[in-house]
C-alpha positions in Angstrom: 25.0 19.8 56.5 25.1 19.1 52.8 24.3 15.8 51.1 25.4 15.3 47.5 24.8 12.3 45.3 26.7 11.2 42.3 27.1 8.2 40.1 23.8 7.9 38.3 23.6 7.3 34.6 22.5 5.0 31.8 23.1 1.3 32.0 21.8 -1.7 30.1 19.6 -4.3 31.9 21.7 -6.6 33.9 24.4 -4.0 34.3 25.8 -2.3 37.4 26.0 1.2 38.8 27.6 2.6 42.0 26.0 5.6 43.6 27.9 7.7 46.0 26.7 10.2 48.6 29.1 12.7 50.1 28.2 14.3 53.4 29.8 17.6 54.4 29.5 19.9 57.4 29.3 17.1 59.9 30.8 13.8 60.9 29.2 10.8 59.2 29.3 8.6 62.3 26.6 10.9 63.7 24.2 10.0 60.9 22.1 7.0 59.9 22.1 7.0 56.1 19.7 5.7 53.5 19.0 5.6 49.8 15.5 6.2 48.6 14.0 6.4 45.1 10.9 8.0 43.7 9.2 7.4 40.4 7.0 10.0 38.9 3.6 10.1 40.6 4.7 7.7 43.3 5.8 8.0 46.9 9.4 8.0 47.8 10.4 4.6 48.9 13.3 3.2 50.9 15.8 1.2 48.9 18.5 0.6 51.5 19.6 2.0 54.8 22.7 1.7 57.0 22.8 2.7 60.7 25.7 4.6 62.2 26.9 1.3 63.6 26.8 -0.4 60.2 23.6 -2.4 60.4 21.8 -2.6 57.1 18.3 -2.9 55.9 17.0 -3.4 52.3 13.8 -3.2 50.5 12.7 -6.6 49.1 13.3 -5.3 45.6 16.9 -4.6 46.5 17.8 -7.7 48.4 20.5 -9.8 46.7 21.2 -7.1 44.1 22.1 -3.9 46.0 24.7 -3.3 48.7 24.9 -0.2 50.9 28.1 0.7 52.6 29.6 3.6 54.4 33.1 5.0 54.9 33.1 7.1 58.0 36.6 8.4 57.3 35.7 9.7 53.9 32.2 10.8 55.0 30.6 8.9 52.1 27.9 6.3 51.6 27.7 4.1 48.6 25.0 2.0 46.9 26.3 -0.7 44.7 23.6 -1.8 42.3 24.0 -5.0 40.3 21.6 -6.9 38.0 19.7 -3.7 37.2 16.3 -4.0 35.8 14.2 -1.5 33.8 12.0 -1.2 36.9 15.0 0.3 38.8 14.9 3.3 36.5 14.1 6.4 38.5 15.7 9.2 40.6 17.7 8.0 43.7 18.0 10.2 46.7 20.5 10.0 49.6 19.1 10.7 53.0 20.8 11.5 56.3 19.1 11.2 59.7 20.9 12.4 62.8 21.2 10.0 65.7 19.6 11.6 68.7 16.4 12.2 70.6 15.0 14.6 67.9 16.3 13.4 64.6 17.2 16.0 61.9 16.8 15.0 58.3 18.7 16.0 55.2 18.1 15.0 51.5 20.3 15.2 48.5 19.2 16.6 45.2 18.8 13.2 43.6 20.6 11.4 40.8 18.9 9.8 37.8 19.4 6.1 37.1 18.2 4.9 33.7 18.1 1.2 32.8 17.5 0.7 29.1 18.8 -1.2 26.2 
């Protein structure tokens, strides 16, 4: 299974970015998906998650600004980020967790998001 992110970049405060995560080698419906981020020297933290049935969960910092969605036919997961703040600047990682008794985890390589004027 491969997990590959795209869509990071530079945006001004208040702007928007859409991150995409493509999963290959498996069927997306079998995976719960999430977006995490990790700033230098800090622990990786959950930003948003979506179960294989479509239930979503957001960090308090993301609520009302970010939206996670999945397209099981395209094997992709997206994170729409609006009203971006300088504090959102960091590397974002896509995470896949298999649905089952013993979950298997995969991480993407990360994509950089920079929020700056």
